[in-house]
C-alpha positions, 0 to 999 in steps of 0.5 A: 269585837266581843262576841254577841251573847246567845239568846235564851233558847228556852224563851217562849218564841213559837207563834203562828196565826192564820188570817183570812178575809173577811177577818177570821183569826185562829191561833195555832197552839204549838208544842214546847220542847227543850232540845228537840221536838218529840213529835212533828208540829203541823204548822199548817194545821189551822189553814188546812182545817178551813181549806182541806187542799190548796185548790180550796184556798185558791177558790176563796182567793179568787172570790176576794178572800185573803188566805195567809199563814204566818208564824215562826218556831225559834227562827225568822218569821215565815209566811205561807199564802195563796196569791194570784200571779200576773197571768191569773195563775194561782200559786202558794207563796212560801216566804222567809223574812230577815231576822237577827243581825241581818235584819238589824243591819238592814233596818239601821242602813235604811235610816242611814240611807234616808228617802233619797237613798231608798231606791239604791238601798232596795237594789243593794239589799236584794243583791246581797240577799241573792248572794247570801242565798247562794251560801245558805241554800247548799247548807240547808239542802245538805241537811235535808238530804241526810234524810231524803237523799234525792232532795233538791232545795228550791231556788229562792228569790229575794224580795221587798214589799210595803214598809212596816207600819210603825215608825218612818216605814222601813221596807220589809225584805226576805226570800220566797219561792212559789209553788204551783197549785193543781187539782191534786196538790196537797199542802205538803207539796207547797212546803220546801223543807230547806226554806223553812230550815233556813229560818232558824239559820237566819235568826241565829236563835239556836246556833245553826249559823255559828259555823257559817262565816258569811252569817257572822256580823262582820262578814254580813256587814261587809257583804251589805257594804259591798252592795252599797248598803250603808251599814255601820257597826258600833266600835264597842259592842259591834251592834248595827247603829244609826244616828238618823232615826227620827226619834233619836236624831244625831244620837247613835242608837241600835235596835238591839233588844239588849242594848238599844241606845246604850253600848255594852263597851268593855268596862272595869268590873262594877264594884259595889258602892261603899254603903255611905255613898248610896246605891248608884254609881256613874257606871249606871249611865252606861256608854254611848255607841260609837261608829267603828271605822270601816274595816275595823 
């Protein structure tokens, strides 16, 4: 299958926001850079402006407020929030959500599974994410250890939570770690660097995953199928596809921003039409997606 095109790394894709409840929103202005940041970006700056230390945020949560930071920098969406554990202990959750090809595969598989297969989908995706974490963690940990030799990455757990609000309600999946909060805990103590670095690896946005076989589309699809997740790829373009989306029932479509319901199947080079024939040709209709046989 043809290799997917790289995303434009210079496209604006740096976003962050802080949410508190009662509603209070604060935008986080992030620096722009080409190949590397020239200075550190304080991602939790807006959160720390209101809550100087995690213990201050804990008091707010115990009083019924929501304290949460979400954002991304050329990678998967991340979340930092204060939550109360079942035993009443306050902890800071650090989460990274699915992105890139993996997110698209799970989204399509959720539609293929339907309501009757939703429980099996949850179990299969979580098991696949656990296996994938075993691959990713040593790589991102080794990267941090080049600067901090004594560093050990946190072991993340896979999770899913309430479905997204748009459409038929596809569950949201990701990995997370919990950091305990004490009187002397500072915000930096609640950040596992490898977890944040894994967000760029998962998205494939800047090529961090290019050298990791398990993160390539065919291997990702195989891993999910091995755990019972019904992933189907297009025989032409390799995108994950589904024919069970309620708005496209019976039509093979993809959530890919590049192609959507159209396939980038190999075609002869487009020729400019002769002047007397007008501007449009049959090639403008593109190609429909077609499911590949498992193993192709």
